[in-house]
C-alpha positions as CSV (number, residue, x, y, z in Angstrom):
1,M,-4.9,-0.5,-40.3
2,H,-6.2,1.3,-37.2
3,K,-5.9,4.7,-38.9
4,L,-7.9,3.5,-42.0
5,L,-10.5,1.9,-39.8
6,L,-10.8,5.0,-37.7
7,S,-11.3,7.3,-40.7
8,L,-13.9,5.0,-42.2
9,L,-15.8,4.8,-38.9
10,L,-15.6,8.5,-38.3
11,A,-17.2,9.2,-41.6
12,L,-19.9,6.6,-41.1
13,G,-20.7,7.5,-37.5
14,A,-20.7,11.3,-37.6
15,S,-24.4,11.6,-38.6
16,T,-25.6,9.0,-36.2
17,Q,-24.0,10.6,-33.2
18,A,-25.3,14.1,-33.9
19,A,-28.7,13.4,-32.3
20,E,-27.4,12.4,-28.9
21,P,-25.5,14.6,-26.5
22,F,-21.8,13.7,-26.0
23,L,-21.4,12.9,-22.3
24,A,-18.6,14.7,-20.5
25,G,-18.3,15.1,-16.7
26,G,-16.4,13.6,-13.9
27,D,-16.4,11.7,-10.6
28,V,-17.9,13.8,-7.8
29,S,-18.1,11.0,-5.2
30,A,-15.9,12.8,-2.7
31,L,-17.9,16.0,-2.7
32,T,-19.8,15.5,0.6
33,L,-16.4,14.8,2.3
34,M,-14.8,17.8,0.6
35,E,-17.6,20.2,1.7
36,R,-17.6,18.7,5.3
37,S,-13.8,19.4,5.4
38,G,-14.2,23.0,4.4
39,A,-13.5,22.9,0.6
40,R,-14.8,25.9,-1.2
41,Y,-15.3,26.3,-5.0
42,S,-15.5,29.2,-7.3
43,D,-16.0,29.8,-11.0
44,R,-13.5,31.3,-13.5
45,Q,-14.3,34.8,-12.2
46,G,-13.8,33.8,-8.6
47,Q,-17.5,33.8,-7.7
48,A,-18.1,31.2,-5.0
49,G,-20.7,28.5,-5.5
50,D,-21.8,24.9,-5.4
51,A,-19.3,22.7,-7.2
52,L,-21.9,20.7,-9.0
53,Q,-23.7,23.8,-10.2
54,I,-20.4,25.4,-11.4
55,L,-19.6,22.2,-13.3
56,K,-23.0,22.1,-14.8
57,R,-22.8,25.7,-15.9
58,Y,-19.5,25.0,-17.7
59,G,-21.0,22.0,-19.6
60,H,-20.8,18.9,-17.4
61,N,-23.8,16.7,-18.2
62,I,-22.9,13.5,-16.3
63,A,-21.7,12.7,-12.8
64,R,-19.9,9.6,-11.7
65,I,-20.8,8.5,-8.2
66,R,-19.2,5.4,-6.5
67,L,-20.6,3.3,-3.7
68,Y,-18.7,1.4,-1.0
69,E,-20.5,-1.0,1.3
70,Q,-19.4,0.2,4.7
71,T,-16.9,3.0,5.4
72,G,-15.1,4.1,8.6
73,P,-12.3,3.0,10.8
74,G,-11.3,-0.7,10.4
75,T,-13.1,-1.2,7.1
76,G,-10.2,-0.4,4.8
77,S,-7.0,-2.1,3.7
78,G,-3.3,-1.7,4.5
79,G,-3.9,0.4,7.6
80,Y,-6.1,2.9,5.8
81,Y,-9.8,3.4,5.5
82,W,-12.3,5.7,3.8
83,P,-14.1,8.2,6.1
84,A,-17.5,7.2,7.5
85,G,-20.5,8.9,6.0
86,S,-18.8,9.3,2.6
87,M,-19.6,7.1,-0.4
88,D,-21.9,4.8,1.6
89,L,-25.5,4.4,0.4
90,P,-27.0,7.4,2.2
91,D,-24.3,9.6,0.7
92,V,-24.7,8.1,-2.8
93,L,-28.4,8.8,-2.6
94,A,-27.8,12.4,-1.5
95,L,-25.2,13.1,-4.2
96,S,-27.5,11.5,-6.8
97,R,-30.3,13.9,-5.8
98,R,-27.9,16.8,-6.2
99,A,-26.6,15.6,-9.5
100,A,-30.1,15.0,-10.9
101,A,-31.2,18.5,-9.6
102,A,-28.3,20.0,-11.6
103,G,-29.6,18.2,-14.7
104,M,-26.8,15.7,-14.9
105,Q,-27.1,12.0,-15.9
106,I,-25.8,9.6,-13.3
107,Q,-23.1,6.9,-13.7
108,L,-23.2,4.7,-10.6
109,T,-20.1,2.6,-9.8
110,L,-20.7,-0.4,-7.4
111,H,-17.3,-1.2,-5.9
112,Y,-18.7,-4.3,-4.0
113,S,-16.1,-3.5,-1.3
114,D,-15.6,-1.3,1.7
115,F,-12.6,0.5,0.2
116,W,-10.9,1.5,-3.0
117,T,-10.8,-1.3,-5.6
118,N,-8.5,-1.7,-8.6
119,S,-6.3,-4.4,-10.0
120,K,-4.4,-4.8,-6.8
121,T,-7.2,-4.7,-4.2
122,Q,-10.7,-6.1,-4.5
123,D,-11.6,-7.0,-1.0
124,V,-14.9,-8.7,-0.1
125,P,-17.0,-6.3,2.2
126,Q,-16.3,-7.2,5.8
127,R,-20.0,-8.0,6.6
128,W,-20.1,-10.3,3.7
129,A,-16.8,-11.9,4.6
130,K,-18.0,-12.6,8.1
131,H,-21.0,-14.6,6.8
132,L,-18.9,-16.5,4.3
133,A,-16.6,-17.6,7.0
134,T,-19.5,-19.4,8.7
135,L,-20.2,-21.6,5.7
136,P,-18.8,-25.1,5.4
137,D,-17.2,-25.2,1.9
138,E,-16.2,-23.3,-1.2
139,P,-19.3,-24.0,-3.3
140,S,-21.6,-22.7,-0.5
141,R,-19.5,-19.6,-0.1
142,M,-19.5,-18.9,-3.8
143,A,-23.3,-19.4,-3.9
144,A,-23.7,-17.0,-1.0
145,L,-21.4,-14.4,-2.5
146,T,-23.3,-14.5,-5.8
147,E,-26.5,-13.9,-3.9
148,F,-24.9,-11.0,-2.0
149,V,-24.1,-9.4,-5.3
150,S,-27.6,-10.0,-6.7
151,V,-29.4,-8.7,-3.6
152,R,-27.2,-5.7,-3.0
153,T,-27.3,-4.6,-6.6
154,R,-31.1,-4.8,-6.6
155,V,-31.5,-3.0,-3.2
156,V,-29.3,-0.1,-4.4
157,M,-31.0,0.2,-7.7
158,Q,-34.4,0.2,-6.0
159,A,-33.3,2.9,-3.6
160,M,-32.1,5.0,-6.5
161,L,-35.3,4.5,-8.4
162,K,-37.5,5.2,-5.4
163,Q,-36.1,8.7,-5.0
164,G,-36.4,9.5,-8.7
165,T,-32.7,9.4,-9.6
166,P,-32.3,6.3,-11.8
167,P,-28.7,5.9,-13.0
168,A,-28.2,5.9,-16.8
169,F,-25.1,3.8,-16.4
170,V,-24.2,1.2,-13.8
171,S,-20.6,-0.2,-13.5
172,L,-20.3,-3.6,-11.9
173,G,-17.1,-3.1,-10.0
174,N,-14.2,-0.7,-10.7
175,E,-11.2,-1.6,-12.9
176,I,-11.9,-5.3,-12.7
177,E,-9.2,-6.4,-15.2
178,H,-8.0,-8.9,-12.7
179,G,-11.5,-9.6,-11.4
180,M,-13.4,-8.7,-8.3
181,L,-14.2,-9.9,-4.8
182,Y,-10.9,-11.7,-4.4
183,P,-10.2,-14.5,-4.3
184,Y,-13.6,-15.8,-5.5
185,G,-13.8,-13.6,-8.6
186,R,-10.3,-13.5,-9.9
187,A,-10.0,-13.3,-13.7
188,T,-7.7,-16.3,-14.2
189,P,-8.5,-18.6,-17.1
190,E,-9.6,-21.4,-14.8
191,N,-11.6,-19.1,-12.5
192,W,-13.5,-17.1,-15.2
193,P,-16.7,-19.1,-14.8
194,R,-16.9,-17.9,-11.2
195,L,-16.2,-14.3,-12.1
196,A,-18.8,-14.6,-14.8
197,A,-21.4,-15.8,-12.3
198,L,-20.8,-12.7,-10.2
199,L,-21.1,-10.4,-13.2
200,K,-24.2,-12.2,-14.5
201,A,-25.8,-11.7,-11.1
202,G,-25.1,-8.0,-11.0
203,Y,-26.3,-7.6,-14.6
204,A,-29.6,-9.4,-14.0
205,S,-30.3,-7.3,-10.9
206,V,-29.7,-4.0,-12.7
207,K,-31.9,-5.0,-15.6
208,A,-34.7,-6.3,-13.3
209,A,-34.8,-3.0,-11.5
210,H,-34.2,-0.7,-14.4
211,P,-34.2,-2.3,-17.8
212,S,-33.0,0.9,-19.6
213,A,-29.9,1.3,-17.5
214,K,-26.7,0.5,-19.4
215,V,-24.4,-1.9,-17.6
216,V,-20.7,-1.1,-17.8
217,L,-17.7,-3.4,-17.4
218,H,-14.7,-1.3,-16.6
219,I,-11.1,-2.2,-16.9
220,D,-7.9,-0.1,-17.0
221,D,-5.1,0.6,-19.5
222,G,-7.2,2.2,-22.3
223,G,-5.3,1.8,-25.6
224,N,-4.0,-1.7,-24.8
225,E,-6.0,-3.6,-27.4
226,A,-4.5,-7.0,-26.5
227,K,-5.6,-6.7,-22.9
228,Y,-9.2,-5.8,-23.9
229,I,-9.5,-8.6,-26.4
230,D,-8.3,-11.1,-23.9
231,W,-10.6,-9.9,-21.1
232,F,-13.8,-9.4,-23.2
233,D,-13.3,-12.5,-25.2
234,H,-13.2,-14.4,-21.9
235,A,-16.3,-12.5,-20.8
236,R,-18.2,-13.3,-24.0
237,A,-17.1,-17.0,-24.0
238,N,-18.5,-17.3,-20.4
239,G,-21.9,-15.8,-21.4
240,V,-21.4,-12.4,-19.6
241,Q,-23.6,-9.6,-21.0
242,W,-22.8,-5.9,-21.0
243,D,-24.0,-2.7,-22.7
244,V,-20.9,-0.5,-22.4
245,I,-17.1,-1.2,-22.3
246,G,-15.6,1.1,-19.6
247,S,-12.0,2.2,-20.0
248,S,-9.6,4.2,-17.9
249,Y,-7.2,6.4,-19.9
250,Y,-4.3,8.3,-18.3
251,P,-1.4,9.2,-20.6
252,F,0.9,8.7,-17.5
253,W,0.0,5.1,-17.0
254,T,-1.1,4.0,-20.5
255,K,1.7,5.8,-22.4
256,K,-0.8,6.4,-25.2
257,T,-1.6,9.6,-27.0
258,V,-5.2,10.7,-27.7
259,A,-4.9,9.6,-31.3
260,E,-3.9,6.1,-30.2
261,M,-6.8,6.0,-27.7
262,A,-9.2,7.0,-30.5
263,A,-7.9,4.3,-32.8
264,F,-8.1,1.7,-30.0
265,S,-11.7,2.8,-29.2
266,A,-12.8,2.4,-32.8
267,A,-11.3,-1.1,-33.1
268,I,-12.7,-2.3,-29.7
269,T,-16.2,-1.0,-30.2
270,Q,-16.4,-2.6,-33.7
271,R,-15.0,-5.9,-32.5
272,Y,-17.6,-6.3,-29.8
273,D,-20.4,-4.3,-31.4
274,S,-20.5,-2.3,-28.1
275,D,-20.5,1.3,-26.9
276,L,-17.5,2.6,-24.9
277,L,-17.4,5.1,-22.1
278,V,-14.1,6.5,-20.9
279,M,-14.7,6.0,-17.2
280,E,-11.5,7.8,-16.0
281,A,-9.1,10.3,-17.5
282,G,-6.7,12.6,-15.8
283,F,-4.0,15.2,-16.6
284,N,-1.8,17.4,-14.5
285,F,-2.3,21.1,-14.3
286,A,0.8,21.5,-12.1
287,T,3.9,19.4,-11.9
288,K,3.7,19.1,-8.1
289,R,1.1,19.0,-5.4
290,P,0.9,22.0,-3.0
291,D,3.3,20.2,-0.6
292,G,6.0,20.0,-3.3
293,W,5.6,16.3,-4.0
294,A,4.5,14.6,-7.2
295,G,0.9,13.5,-7.4
296,Q,-0.2,10.0,-8.5
297,L,0.4,11.1,-12.1
298,E,4.1,11.8,-11.9
299,H,4.0,13.2,-15.4
300,N,1.8,13.2,-18.5
301,G,3.2,10.3,-20.4
302,P,3.9,11.0,-24.0
303,Y,3.0,14.6,-23.6
304,P,5.7,17.2,-22.9
305,A,6.5,18.3,-19.4
306,S,5.6,21.9,-20.4
307,M,1.9,20.7,-20.7
308,S,1.7,20.2,-16.9
309,S,0.1,23.6,-16.7
310,P,-3.4,25.0,-16.6
311,E,-3.2,25.7,-20.3
312,G,-1.7,22.3,-21.1
313,Q,-4.5,20.5,-19.2
314,R,-7.0,22.6,-21.2
315,D,-5.4,21.7,-24.5
316,F,-5.2,18.0,-23.6
317,M,-8.8,17.8,-22.6
318,A,-9.9,19.7,-25.8
319,E,-7.9,17.1,-27.8
320,L,-9.4,14.2,-25.9
321,L,-13.0,15.4,-25.9
322,G,-12.8,16.3,-29.5
323,A,-11.4,13.0,-30.6
324,M,-13.7,10.9,-28.5
325,K,-16.8,12.8,-29.7
326,K,-15.8,12.1,-33.3
327,T,-15.2,8.4,-32.6
328,P,-18.4,6.3,-33.3
329,R,-19.9,4.5,-30.3
330,V,-17.8,6.4,-27.8
331,L,-20.5,7.8,-25.5
332,G,-18.4,10.2,-23.4
333,V,-15.5,10.9,-21.0
334,L,-15.5,11.0,-17.2
335,Y,-12.7,13.0,-15.6
336,W,-10.9,11.8,-12.5
337,D,-11.1,13.6,-10.1
338,P,-12.5,17.1,-10.8
339,I,-13.4,18.2,-7.3
340,M,-10.9,16.6,-4.8
341,I,-9.0,19.8,-4.3
342,A,-6.2,20.6,-1.9
343,T,-8.0,20.8,1.5
344,P,-6.6,20.3,5.0
345,G,-7.6,17.0,6.4
346,V,-8.4,15.4,3.1
347,G,-6.2,12.7,1.6
348,W,-6.6,9.5,-0.5
349,A,-7.6,7.8,2.8
350,L,-7.3,8.0,6.6
351,R,-4.9,6.0,8.7
352,D,-6.3,3.5,11.1
353,G,-5.6,4.4,14.7
354,T,-4.9,8.1,14.2
355,G,-7.4,9.2,11.6
356,E,-4.6,11.2,9.9
357,P,-5.0,11.7,6.1
358,G,-2.7,10.3,3.6
359,P,-1.6,12.7,0.8
360,N,-4.2,14.1,-1.6
361,V,-2.5,12.6,-4.6
362,V,-4.9,14.1,-7.2
363,S,-4.7,17.7,-5.9
364,N,-2.7,18.7,-9.0
365,T,-5.0,17.1,-11.5
366,T,-8.4,18.5,-10.5
367,L,-10.5,20.9,-12.5
368,F,-10.2,23.5,-9.8
369,D,-6.9,25.0,-8.7
370,F,-5.2,24.8,-5.3
371,K,-7.5,27.6,-4.1
372,G,-10.7,26.0,-5.5
373,Q,-11.1,28.3,-8.5
374,A,-12.2,26.8,-11.8
375,L,-9.3,26.2,-14.2
376,P,-9.1,27.2,-17.9
377,V,-10.0,23.6,-18.9
378,L,-13.6,24.3,-18.0
379,D,-13.8,27.0,-20.6
380,I,-13.8,24.4,-23.3
381,W,-16.2,21.9,-21.9
382,R,-19.5,23.2,-23.3
383,K,-18.2,23.1,-26.8
384,Y,-18.3,19.3,-26.7
385,T,-21.5,18.7,-24.7
386,E,-23.9,21.1,-26.5
387,L,-26.0,19.3,-29.2
388,A,-25.6,22.3,-31.5
389,Q,-21.9,21.6,-31.8
């Protein structure tokens, strides 16, 4: 059924997609930290340059930039924190100016947290939590939290607009399949009305500031149709609005091939009459990190071990970009993480008390090699982002 649906939609949608550029880029949120830590980037010929300009030259036309509320020691989780001065609002504004100057669209992700968020961790920002603790009961705390989401979203959007870098896409949270701002916004059946209130507040603030921005709701496990139907049916039943379904797709975690991801995308976009943006995708170019350990993607799922190579990464991304571009209502693909290369002092987070970095778990999945030189995967990028193609 999915194969038949996909073929029919491909034929129907090919002409309608031709007028709009297919979006293909990646998350560049760590770039300020990388440069501050001494990371250096070069093109395929080894010519040094600005990472954003190199990516743009090879065909990247969109940059994902994520925002944490407050970074620095003591603001994280599990004994780790994200470095101060990185991914806070001043840094997001600076990166947005650079991305816009490079001619890229901007996808802004609001984590509504001081640290990484995903299905396991969705901590309320510390400053917000301190205020909530002063309130007398749960209804007043929920009302205050909803107002925090509304006001903060509006303030960030206004700051982006004021400097002339309006985001084309705004994600309310990051991988929120289990909800956000725990425990208030957990996505349990009985708690969905509270999660819906938070999402409605964010949506309204985005649209009030910048009506043409497209609001993204992003969950993990691209290809898992049952999970998406359950989540977005709940969202729709609770009156939540969105413009774009955001999906993470990693063969290692999803165990899905590109063909399966394309069939899933066709089915989900049709069911909800909604566009879809692949918010995260990643694939190894080496089996191990420079320190000899496996990265966060221990392997490449249904793809053979032999593809954990520069050429294998290139071939996978050519398959993914090609299939997604042909699938109606799929707007594009954002790679995770193109620029967080192997660099001394840089890891997924820093340890409280010592400031020592944890491992850089994506150093073998970036779009630049261990020495910062552009990988073969970038040779194919422009083929999918140029309108003439």
